[in-house]
C-alpha positions in Angstrom: 0.2 0.1 0.1 1.4 3.3 -0.8 1.7 6.1 1.8 0.7 9.6 1.6 1.1 12.9 3.4 -1.7 15.4 3.8 -1.0 18.9 5.0 -4.7 19.6 7.0 -4.3 23.8 8.0 -1.8 25.4 10.0 -0.2 24.0 12.9 -1.2 27.0 15.6 -5.3 26.5 14.4 -6.8 24.8 17.8 -9.9 24.5 16.2 -8.6 22.6 13.4 -6.5 20.1 16.0 -9.8 19.7 17.6 -11.5 18.5 14.7 -8.6 16.3 13.7 -8.4 14.4 17.1 -12.7 14.3 17.2 -12.4 12.6 13.6 -9.7 10.2 15.1 -11.7 9.2 18.1 -15.0 8.5 16.0 -12.9 6.0 13.3 -11.9 4.4 16.9 -7.9 5.7 17.0 -5.9 4.3 19.7 -2.9 6.3 20.5 0.3 4.1 19.2 3.0 6.3 21.0 3.4 8.9 23.5 3.3 12.4 21.8 6.8 13.9 21.5 7.6 17.6 21.1 11.1 19.4 20.1 11.6 22.9 19.9 14.9 24.1 18.0 15.7 27.3 17.7 12.6 29.3 15.8 11.4 25.4 14.7 8.5 23.7 16.9 7.6 20.1 16.1 5.4 17.7 17.6 4.3 13.9 16.3 1.9 11.8 17.6 1.1 8.3 16.0 -2.3 6.7 16.1 -3.6 3.4 15.2 -6.7 3.2 13.0 -7.8 -0.4 12.2 -4.2 -1.6 13.1 -3.2 1.0 10.6 -0.3 3.5 11.6 -1.0 7.3 10.8 1.4 10.0 11.8 0.2 13.3 12.7 2.7 16.1 13.1 2.5 19.8 13.6 5.9 21.7 12.4 6.1 25.3 12.3 6.1 26.8 8.9 5.1 23.1 7.5 1.7 23.3 9.2 -0.3 20.3 10.7 -0.1 17.3 8.8 -1.1 13.4 8.4 0.6 10.8 6.9 -0.1 7.2 6.6 -1.8 4.8 4.1 -3.4 6.8 1.4 -6.9 5.7 1.4 -6.7 6.5 5.3 -4.8 9.7 4.7 -7.8 10.8 2.5 -10.5 9.3 4.2 -9.0 11.6 7.7 -8.5 14.5 5.4 -11.9 14.5 3.8 -13.6 13.9 7.3 -11.6 16.9 8.7 -12.8 19.4 5.8 -16.3 18.8 6.5 
């Protein structure tokens, strides 16, 4: 299965983050690893792995990049579509 990445929006958009977490809960996501946060100079980076139906989805927030998800292309598209509704 191919992997895809989708930038959902600004990394500092709290409403977008809440909507993404809601969608992941609706899909039955469980936390795969504990979240990580790094600050290097002006760059802030957060990473969280969740499992949806046994498949890994990476959620990342990075300064100047945005809030993104990465994983199996069909799962990324499904989450992206649900978040944008």
